[in-house]
Backbone bond lengths (Angstrom), bond angles and torsions (degrees), N, CA, C in turn:
res aa  C-N    CA-C-N  psi(-1)  N-CA   C-N-CA  omega(-1)  CA-C   N-CA-C  phi
1 M - - - 1.544 - - 1.513 105.99 -
2 R 1.366 112.17 133.20 1.462 121.37 -179.80 1.537 108.67 -70.32
3 P 1.353 117.97 142.36 1.395 116.17 -179.58 1.529 117.63 -57.62
4 E 1.273 112.29 -33.40 1.530 120.52 178.06 1.606 108.15 -53.52
5 S 1.386 111.87 -44.71 1.507 117.18 -173.19 1.533 110.33 -66.26
6 L 1.399 115.48 -25.05 1.395 112.69 179.42 1.559 110.57 -66.15
7 V 1.323 113.59 -33.11 1.506 121.90 178.36 1.483 110.88 -71.34
8 T 1.395 116.47 -48.85 1.434 117.96 -166.75 1.645 106.49 -77.53
9 D 1.354 117.09 -30.81 1.364 120.76 -170.81 1.593 116.05 -103.77
10 H 1.389 115.91 -16.05 1.416 118.01 -166.93 1.571 111.40 -134.39
11 T 1.425 111.94 17.26 1.504 114.50 175.55 1.470 109.13 -68.53
12 I 1.345 115.51 141.31 1.459 120.67 174.87 1.537 112.40 -113.56
13 Y 1.404 113.70 -18.98 1.494 120.86 -176.74 1.423 108.62 -152.94
14 A 1.406 121.18 135.22 1.435 124.56 -176.96 1.557 103.14 -148.51
15 C 1.368 114.58 135.84 1.442 119.14 175.94 1.493 109.39 -147.08
16 V 1.293 115.07 169.57 1.528 120.49 175.67 1.510 107.36 -101.32
17 M 1.397 118.44 136.13 1.366 120.58 -179.62 1.496 106.24 -126.83
18 G 1.391 120.33 -159.12 1.374 120.79 -174.05 1.470 112.84 76.08
19 S 1.416 109.04 -159.99 1.446 117.56 -177.38 1.560 118.58 -58.85
20 R 1.401 115.00 -24.24 1.408 116.44 178.39 1.540 113.94 -78.38
21 A 1.305 116.61 -34.15 1.458 119.94 169.43 1.553 115.93 -67.65
22 F 1.294 107.37 -33.80 1.554 112.14 -176.66 1.494 112.55 -82.85
23 G 1.348 118.87 -2.52 1.454 119.03 178.34 1.477 109.50 81.99
24 L 1.312 122.29 11.64 1.447 127.46 176.55 1.421 123.77 -104.45
25 A 1.370 112.52 10.95 1.444 117.18 -175.57 1.563 114.23 -65.03
26 T 1.210 117.04 143.71 1.545 122.49 169.56 1.560 107.85 -122.24
27 E 1.290 111.25 -175.11 1.425 116.20 -171.84 1.574 115.38 -58.91
28 G 1.283 115.89 -33.79 1.462 123.89 -175.99 1.532 108.66 -96.16
29 S 1.277 126.58 14.21 1.444 123.12 -172.62 1.577 110.11 -76.02
30 D 1.304 116.80 143.30 1.428 117.03 169.45 1.484 114.41 -74.55
31 T 1.270 118.00 174.41 1.416 127.97 174.76 1.526 112.14 -110.21
32 D 1.347 121.38 90.30 1.436 124.71 -178.25 1.512 110.28 -81.85
33 R 1.309 117.23 118.85 1.381 123.11 177.86 1.513 116.07 -107.45
34 R 1.282 118.83 129.69 1.499 123.00 176.41 1.540 111.78 -125.32
35 G 1.306 111.16 153.23 1.519 115.92 -174.09 1.423 111.16 -156.64
36 V 1.309 115.04 171.70 1.515 127.88 178.86 1.556 107.76 -129.35
37 F 1.315 114.41 132.77 1.446 118.33 -177.53 1.572 105.49 -122.89
38 L 1.270 118.03 147.48 1.454 123.48 175.73 1.527 106.48 -105.89
39 A 1.309 119.97 102.97 1.442 123.05 177.00 1.571 108.95 -62.87
40 P 1.339 117.53 138.36 1.558 118.47 -179.88 1.433 104.58 -58.46
41 T 1.257 115.98 139.49 1.492 126.64 -178.81 1.587 109.74 -59.01
42 P 1.281 122.57 -34.87 1.506 120.59 -179.65 1.562 112.45 -60.92
43 L 1.380 117.85 -25.44 1.368 120.92 -179.69 1.470 114.23 -63.69
44 F 1.302 117.40 -24.25 1.490 121.60 -174.27 1.575 104.91 -86.16
45 W 1.304 123.84 -8.36 1.398 123.87 178.21 1.464 112.04 -78.56
46 R 1.323 116.87 -12.02 1.534 121.03 -174.94 1.569 106.23 -92.74
47 F 1.423 117.86 163.56 1.408 124.83 173.68 1.544 113.57 -61.17
48 E 1.338 110.72 -38.99 1.532 117.44 177.20 1.533 107.94 -92.50
49 K 1.301 116.40 108.99 1.501 124.90 177.30 1.485 118.88 -74.22
50 P 1.208 122.04 152.62 1.574 117.95 176.32 1.499 110.20 -69.20
51 P 1.280 115.26 154.55 1.511 120.14 -178.83 1.372 115.55 -63.83
52 T 1.383 119.99 150.79 1.476 127.65 176.64 1.506 114.79 -73.82
53 H 1.281 113.41 -20.28 1.422 117.12 -177.16 1.562 106.28 -160.32
54 V 1.405 114.53 160.69 1.412 117.67 -175.49 1.547 104.74 -141.30
55 E 1.263 120.60 132.66 1.473 125.27 169.56 1.483 110.34 -94.45
56 G 1.355 118.27 130.25 1.464 120.08 -177.64 1.585 110.38 95.70
57 P 1.303 113.84 -166.59 1.408 128.91 6.93 1.534 112.40 -79.89
58 A 1.362 115.96 -13.63 1.474 118.33 179.54 1.465 109.50 -84.42
59 V 1.333 119.06 161.22 1.517 123.35 176.15 1.591 107.25 -65.25
60 E 1.346 109.26 148.07 1.561 120.73 179.26 1.700 105.19 51.64
61 Q 1.332 119.15 40.55 1.455 116.78 178.56 1.546 105.45 -121.98
62 F 1.304 119.63 138.91 1.470 123.49 -177.80 1.662 104.03 -148.01
63 S 1.264 112.53 133.02 1.454 120.34 178.25 1.469 110.94 -132.68
64 W 1.458 112.04 154.31 1.361 119.84 179.04 1.435 110.05 -117.74
65 E 1.367 127.26 148.37 1.360 125.47 169.49 1.598 107.28 -75.51
66 L 1.322 115.09 148.83 1.400 125.80 -165.48 1.548 111.06 -51.37
67 E 1.369 115.47 -48.14 1.527 116.12 -179.18 1.444 114.88 -65.58
68 R 1.420 117.90 -34.68 1.445 118.74 178.90 1.540 107.32 -70.33
69 F 1.288 120.99 -46.55 1.328 125.06 175.50 1.471 117.59 -48.96
70 C 1.302 112.69 -51.44 1.503 118.71 177.74 1.552 110.99 -66.46
71 A 1.237 119.84 -36.49 1.604 117.28 175.11 1.447 116.14 -68.31
72 L 1.394 118.98 -32.19 1.427 125.60 172.19 1.551 111.82 -64.97
73 A 1.430 110.28 -47.67 1.479 112.73 178.19 1.535 117.59 -63.32
74 L 1.321 111.79 -31.53 1.511 117.81 -178.13 1.502 106.48 -68.08
75 R 1.478 116.86 -33.88 1.447 119.87 177.87 1.508 116.41 -74.85
76 G 1.450 113.70 -5.15 1.368 118.85 179.58 1.535 113.98 85.69
77 N 1.323 121.54 19.90 1.335 125.32 -179.49 1.552 113.62 -54.52
78 P 1.275 125.27 117.55 1.478 125.66 -174.47 1.481 114.32 -53.69
79 N 1.373 116.79 -50.99 1.444 125.27 -178.56 1.479 111.32 -58.08
80 V 1.258 119.72 -41.57 1.416 127.90 -171.53 1.724 108.20 -74.77
81 L 1.299 108.98 -48.67 1.455 117.85 -177.42 1.578 107.04 -61.20
82 E 1.368 114.58 -46.13 1.429 115.90 -178.16 1.574 111.83 -61.42
83 C 1.308 120.29 -32.07 1.426 123.66 -178.69 1.550 106.76 -58.13
84 L 1.347 115.97 -40.06 1.511 119.65 -175.40 1.522 109.92 -70.51
85 H 1.404 118.20 -20.37 1.411 119.82 -178.83 1.591 110.55 -108.08
86 S 1.309 120.92 20.29 1.366 121.11 -178.57 1.562 111.65 -66.55
87 P 1.271 121.11 133.81 1.476 119.86 174.00 1.477 117.46 -72.05
88 L 1.370 112.82 -10.91 1.474 117.93 -176.17 1.525 106.91 -112.53
89 V 1.377 114.86 79.30 1.494 115.66 174.00 1.583 107.88 -89.04
90 E 1.243 110.69 130.43 1.553 118.91 -179.30 1.494 112.68 -93.94
91 Y 1.302 116.02 -35.29 1.449 123.70 179.16 1.373 120.38 -151.59
92 A 1.222 125.76 143.42 1.569 128.82 176.33 1.613 104.94 -161.41
93 D 1.340 106.91 116.12 1.538 109.57 170.83 1.531 108.01 -88.31
94 A 1.336 117.22 -167.38 1.381 119.25 -175.36 1.557 113.66 -59.37
95 T 1.274 116.96 -46.07 1.536 119.61 170.10 1.391 114.46 -54.58
96 G 1.378 119.31 -41.95 1.391 126.25 -175.93 1.554 110.06 -65.12
97 R 1.286 113.10 -40.61 1.516 125.35 -175.72 1.583 102.70 -67.07
98 E 1.279 116.57 -38.51 1.552 116.60 -176.88 1.550 106.29 -75.02
99 L 1.303 120.66 -33.30 1.393 121.70 177.40 1.609 108.73 -64.06
100 L 1.253 113.43 -41.01 1.560 118.12 177.20 1.483 109.46 -60.47
101 A 1.347 113.84 -39.57 1.495 115.88 -179.35 1.399 116.20 -65.14
102 L 1.357 114.65 -17.33 1.491 119.24 -178.86 1.534 114.01 -97.27
103 R 1.249 117.21 14.60 1.475 124.52 177.51 1.464 112.43 -46.76
104 D 1.341 121.87 -51.52 1.345 128.86 -174.94 1.591 108.86 -63.18
105 A 1.421 117.81 -28.41 1.411 120.32 -171.59 1.517 109.73 -72.45
106 F 1.314 120.42 -21.61 1.450 126.01 178.56 1.494 113.70 -82.42
107 L 1.246 121.57 -25.29 1.498 126.60 -175.78 1.413 110.42 -78.67
108 S 1.408 113.40 134.86 1.442 120.45 178.15 1.545 108.91 -159.55
109 R 1.288 117.20 176.21 1.494 119.65 -178.39 1.630 109.00 -63.78
110 K 1.221 117.34 -11.37 1.601 122.21 174.59 1.554 109.54 -54.24
111 V 1.423 114.21 -32.33 1.435 114.60 -174.27 1.455 114.51 -57.89
112 H 1.339 118.74 -30.66 1.408 124.50 -179.99 1.603 109.69 -55.92
113 E 1.331 110.28 -52.69 1.543 116.27 -178.50 1.514 108.91 -63.77
114 T 1.264 118.89 -48.56 1.482 125.82 -172.80 1.510 116.23 -65.90
115 F 1.330 112.18 -42.06 1.538 119.38 -178.66 1.503 105.34 -77.31
116 V 1.327 121.91 -42.21 1.459 121.69 -178.98 1.513 112.72 -71.24
117 R 1.341 114.54 -36.32 1.448 115.60 176.43 1.509 113.47 -63.62
118 Y 1.336 112.65 -47.49 1.462 114.17 174.74 1.616 114.06 -60.58
119 A 1.244 117.61 -36.68 1.458 120.62 173.07 1.471 115.95 -57.76
120 H 1.422 113.28 -42.55 1.425 121.43 -178.45 1.614 106.78 -67.69
121 G 1.208 121.89 -37.31 1.505 121.21 176.07 1.573 109.83 -66.65
122 Q 1.260 120.25 -39.36 1.340 122.76 174.34 1.578 113.34 -60.98
123 R 1.293 108.72 -48.92 1.506 114.87 179.68 1.685 112.62 -59.28
124 R 1.312 112.82 -36.95 1.464 112.05 177.75 1.535 111.23 -66.25
125 K 1.348 118.24 -32.55 1.459 122.64 177.97 1.550 109.16 -63.44
126 L 1.412 113.90 -47.54 1.386 115.68 176.76 1.416 121.29 -65.14
127 D 1.378 113.54 -29.96 1.554 116.99 171.67 1.541 113.22 -69.07
128 A 1.254 113.03 -32.84 1.483 120.30 -179.36 1.537 104.83 -69.29
129 D 1.287 122.48 -42.66 1.385 122.54 179.14 1.554 111.53 -65.26
130 V 1.222 122.42 -42.72 1.435 128.62 175.02 1.502 108.89 -51.89
131 R 1.415 114.10 -52.39 1.487 118.79 -173.93 1.590 107.20 -65.03
132 T 1.223 114.61 -40.41 1.532 120.84 -175.17 1.555 113.22 -76.32
133 H 1.411 112.26 -45.34 1.507 115.80 -172.02 1.513 112.34 -112.86
134 G 1.323 118.13 -8.46 1.415 121.21 -179.66 1.547 112.30 80.53
135 A 1.363 117.78 11.85 1.393 123.27 173.48 1.607 109.61 -167.66
136 P 1.421 111.38 154.11 1.509 109.15 178.79 1.436 114.04 -81.33
137 R 1.269 121.50 -179.42 1.490 126.58 166.02 1.545 100.30 -83.61
138 W 1.236 112.86 109.39 1.584 122.62 -170.17 1.567 108.60 -60.59
139 K 1.380 115.05 -36.94 1.469 111.76 -176.81 1.565 108.96 -72.27
140 H 1.207 120.90 -31.33 1.429 123.85 173.49 1.562 113.82 -67.06
141 A 1.296 109.72 -37.80 1.518 113.92 174.21 1.644 113.07 -64.83
142 M 1.375 112.10 -38.43 1.420 115.32 177.57 1.570 112.34 -61.39
143 H 1.444 110.74 -40.83 1.457 112.23 -175.56 1.487 116.26 -78.13
144 L 1.280 113.61 -23.22 1.590 120.55 168.86 1.483 108.98 -65.62
145 L 1.357 122.72 -43.76 1.357 121.03 179.75 1.504 109.26 -65.40
146 R 1.429 120.96 -42.06 1.383 120.64 177.07 1.500 109.68 -56.76
147 L 1.287 120.69 -48.40 1.493 124.39 -176.23 1.499 110.52 -57.36
148 L 1.335 114.13 -40.78 1.512 117.22 -176.44 1.490 107.24 -70.68
149 M 1.372 122.08 -35.16 1.346 123.76 176.69 1.534 115.31 -63.79
150 T 1.321 111.43 -42.11 1.459 123.29 177.75 1.556 109.45 -58.57
151 A 1.398 111.24 -55.38 1.510 118.80 175.61 1.469 115.96 -48.67
152 R 1.300 115.59 -50.74 1.408 126.00 -177.43 1.564 111.15 -59.23
153 D 1.449 114.35 -51.99 1.447 119.38 179.55 1.539 110.35 -64.07
154 L 1.233 114.28 -37.31 1.526 114.71 -178.68 1.498 109.56 -64.35
155 L 1.424 118.72 -47.51 1.377 123.80 177.43 1.546 113.70 -55.12
156 R 1.378 112.25 -38.80 1.444 116.47 -177.47 1.552 113.44 -76.35
157 T 1.335 118.78 -36.68 1.401 118.43 -171.78 1.516 110.52 -112.65
158 G 1.282 125.13 -20.35 1.431 127.30 -174.50 1.530 113.17 81.85
159 V 1.322 110.65 11.34 1.584 119.62 -179.36 1.480 112.15 -115.79
160 L 1.215 118.88 125.84 1.539 120.03 178.78 1.444 111.35 -92.81
161 T 1.354 121.28 108.22 1.441 123.99 -178.51 1.606 110.00 -110.84
162 V 1.291 115.27 125.51 1.427 120.01 -171.01 1.518 111.48 -87.80
163 D 1.273 118.99 -43.18 1.478 123.23 -179.66 1.500 113.72 -66.96
164 V 1.212 123.90 132.04 1.478 124.69 -174.79 1.493 110.26 -81.92
165 G 1.278 123.07 -11.63 1.440 124.58 178.28 1.471 114.93 58.90
166 D 1.393 111.73 -127.51 1.556 113.06 -172.40 1.463 114.18 -79.88
167 R 1.500 114.56 7.59 1.538 112.82 169.57 1.409 114.13 -91.83
168 R 1.370 120.42 5.05 1.457 126.77 -177.43 1.680 108.08 -49.11
169 E 1.262 116.59 -56.42 1.571 118.31 -173.51 1.476 110.36 -61.38
170 D 1.291 117.50 -37.55 1.536 118.56 -178.40 1.463 110.42 -63.80
171 L 1.411 113.10 -40.79 1.501 113.12 -178.90 1.525 111.12 -78.27
172 L 1.240 119.38 -31.21 1.463 119.85 176.62 1.580 112.95 -64.34
173 E 1.338 113.94 -28.19 1.597 118.41 177.18 1.482 105.47 -66.21
174 V 1.314 115.58 -38.81 1.495 119.83 179.98 1.579 106.99 -62.07
175 K 1.373 115.87 -51.90 1.395 117.92 -173.59 1.604 109.31 -62.53
176 R 1.369 121.77 -30.50 1.378 121.00 174.40 1.451 117.17 -74.68
177 G 1.323 117.66 -7.72 1.406 122.14 179.73 1.574 109.39 83.80
178 E 1.306 119.76 20.39 1.389 121.78 -178.35 1.513 117.41 -84.74
179 V 1.339 109.89 -11.20 1.509 116.52 176.39 1.522 113.05 -107.54
180 P 1.321 114.01 125.95 1.512 116.24 -179.28 1.526 113.61 -52.09
181 W 1.377 118.31 140.80 1.370 117.69 174.84 1.460 120.60 -49.68
182 A 1.346 114.83 -36.86 1.509 117.90 176.59 1.549 111.59 -62.65
183 E 1.350 115.53 -36.86 1.514 113.63 177.73 1.534 114.24 -73.25
184 A 1.345 112.92 -34.79 1.499 118.97 177.74 1.479 109.37 -65.07
185 E 1.404 116.11 -40.59 1.525 119.96 177.61 1.446 112.51 -66.74
186 A 1.330 119.59 -31.72 1.437 125.73 178.17 1.486 111.36 -64.08
187 R 1.475 112.12 -47.57 1.503 121.27 177.96 1.498 110.19 -58.73
188 M 1.325 117.08 -40.31 1.479 120.56 -178.72 1.535 109.77 -63.99
189 N 1.335 114.71 -45.28 1.505 120.31 -174.34 1.573 106.87 -68.08
190 R 1.276 116.08 -38.45 1.542 116.88 -179.20 1.527 105.76 -68.56
191 L 1.303 122.70 -41.64 1.434 118.98 -171.09 1.545 110.67 -71.87
192 A 1.347 110.66 -32.32 1.609 119.74 173.35 1.530 107.63 -58.79
193 R 1.316 115.55 -46.55 1.495 118.56 -175.86 1.497 111.71 -65.47
194 E 1.428 117.69 -40.94 1.344 126.18 177.40 1.493 114.92 -64.80
195 A 1.398 118.50 -35.42 1.412 125.41 172.50 1.493 110.51 -67.26
196 E 1.305 121.13 -36.11 1.430 127.23 179.54 1.489 109.67 -67.24
197 E 1.353 117.83 -44.41 1.430 124.44 -178.89 1.515 108.96 -67.88
198 A 1.305 119.64 -39.02 1.505 124.55 -175.46 1.501 105.59 -73.93
199 A 1.294 121.10 -25.80 1.455 122.73 -177.83 1.429 114.31 -70.49
200 A 1.368 116.36 -25.31 1.547 120.17 178.57 1.436 113.64 -76.49
201 R 1.314 122.45 -10.87 1.495 124.34 177.25 1.498 109.74 -138.63
202 N 1.358 117.56 28.38 1.488 116.01 -170.70 1.696 103.82 -72.90
203 P 1.327 115.90 154.65 1.395 125.36 -179.28 1.577 116.75 -82.43
204 L 1.330 112.06 1.10 1.553 114.78 -175.26 1.585 112.22 -78.94
205 P 1.333 114.55 152.45 1.534 111.18 178.57 1.560 111.43 -72.16
206 E 1.259 117.47 164.28 1.400 125.16 -177.14 1.461 110.01 -59.41
207 E 1.386 118.65 -44.87 1.440 119.78 -177.58 1.540 108.00 -129.97
208 P 1.354 120.58 160.84 1.382 122.40 173.30 1.425 112.66 -70.81
209 D 1.360 123.78 169.26 1.419 130.74 -178.97 1.469 109.97 -89.65
210 R 1.331 115.20 68.59 1.460 120.66 -174.46 1.677 111.97 -59.76
211 R 1.327 108.38 -35.40 1.603 107.64 -175.55 1.574 109.09 -65.48
212 R 1.377 113.00 -41.17 1.492 115.29 178.45 1.460 113.29 -67.03
213 V 1.243 122.05 -29.96 1.454 124.84 -179.94 1.518 105.67 -76.06
214 E 1.351 118.22 -43.52 1.436 118.37 -177.55 1.492 112.04 -67.34
215 D 1.256 118.32 -34.20 1.600 126.68 177.68 1.461 103.74 -61.20
216 F 1.344 124.02 -45.23 1.427 125.91 -179.61 1.572 109.94 -66.25
217 L 1.206 113.93 -41.92 1.555 115.96 -179.85 1.559 111.98 -67.35
218 V 1.289 121.10 -41.10 1.427 123.76 175.58 1.515 111.99 -59.99
219 R 1.413 113.38 -46.89 1.615 118.43 178.39 1.537 104.80 -55.09
220 A 1.417 117.58 -46.26 1.450 119.27 -171.43 1.523 112.19 -64.20
221 R 1.272 113.91 -38.69 1.449 122.74 175.39 1.470 114.56 -61.67
222 R 1.376 112.15 -45.94 1.416 119.76 -176.58 1.539 108.43 -66.66
223 A 1.210 117.30 -42.53 1.527 122.27 -178.01 1.513 106.89 -66.32
224 S 1.252 120.01 -41.47 1.447 120.94 179.72 1.528 110.88 -64.11
225 A 1.371 118.38 -39.02 1.443 123.38 176.09 1.462 110.82 -55.45
226 L 1.260 120.69 -34.94 1.558 123.65 -173.05 1.487 111.58 -84.09
227 Q 1.399 114.07 -7.34 1.539 117.79 -177.69 1.548 107.51 -81.62
228 P 1.409 117.41 147.43 1.403 115.48 170.41 1.528 116.83 -58.46
229 Y 1.335 118.63 139.62 1.434 122.18 -179.80 1.557 108.68 -128.69
230 P 1.361 114.52 142.41 1.416 116.65 -176.88 1.414 117.80 -50.45
231 D 1.382 119.73 -42.71 1.427 124.69 -177.27 1.445 113.93 -83.36
232 E 1.224 121.79 2.02 1.445 123.74 -173.96 1.570 115.55 -59.55
233 K 1.340 118.11 -39.59 1.450 121.94 177.24 1.449 111.65 -61.04
234 V 1.531 112.91 -42.23 1.356 120.76 -177.44 1.541 111.78 -62.85
235 V 1.297 116.84 -40.09 1.449 122.79 -179.91 1.505 111.95 -63.43
236 Q 1.400 111.21 -48.51 1.435 118.65 176.63 1.498 114.31 -62.31
237 G 1.291 119.15 -25.78 1.389 119.24 179.76 1.474 112.43 -80.22
238 V 1.407 116.69 -31.34 1.450 120.01 175.68 1.451 112.34 -75.07
239 V 1.310 120.65 -48.23 1.432 125.17 -179.71 1.601 111.54 -121.21
240 S 1.323 108.94 101.11 1.472 116.96 179.32 1.520 109.15 -75.19
241 P 1.300 122.08 146.15 1.419 128.73 178.38 1.624 113.60 -47.48
242 G 1.354 112.44 -40.73 1.536 114.53 -175.89 1.552 111.76 -76.31
243 R 1.358 119.13 -6.31 1.399 116.16 -176.42 1.592 114.41 -110.57
244 V 1.352 115.02 -6.82 1.430 124.48 -177.88 1.630 107.44 -56.98
245 G 1.376 113.38 125.17 1.471 115.26 178.63 1.335 116.07 88.10
246 Q 1.449 123.92 -2.11 1.480 128.97 -174.77 1.450 101.81 -98.34
247 T 1.378 115.58 152.52 1.515 122.61 172.26 1.486 104.98 -118.97
């Protein structure tokens, strides 16, 4: 099976991310699409396993296999968690809707470490740009501020909100380079402090609900195994039930 077919034929959830989901889109903004596909269970019975992710087939499209997606979400990966909370859902079948219903199971206090660690990595890149070119990449500065706002609010409320709402214009001013770097830097430092303070008393559980997520994954794999699969007759012809385990 071609990797693109896993996306076109087996997607369970698809959404728009990036600036459009964040409420920061402008006239020239791309449309970033993200999704989750459920690879047919029989593909895992072979030596060569299905891919954990696929780029495409459309431009700016990226999808994860369900197990990989769940594993990343349980670790608190910011990009993956935000996909589950996108306000722009384009498709969700019954399995995808069950995945969405599990959103709270993935959230835990781990998000403090993962969101802030990701933010620190982006900040180092901005600081390097300032040292080298005298200014940051302003679009990246805007998105770092957005990420820090998201992390702070998540740690304060236990709710992950993707759309920036009424903070849109303040952030777009940064993107246009209308805010001095010293001021943007001060905002970043303040948001990082506020996230740190919120982490000390955040309402999230210590760990994600791994058992609940794993139960969902097993049921999805089992249901997939019971569905007709193109290679099923070939497999049955090579290994008949009466000969399994015999030498």
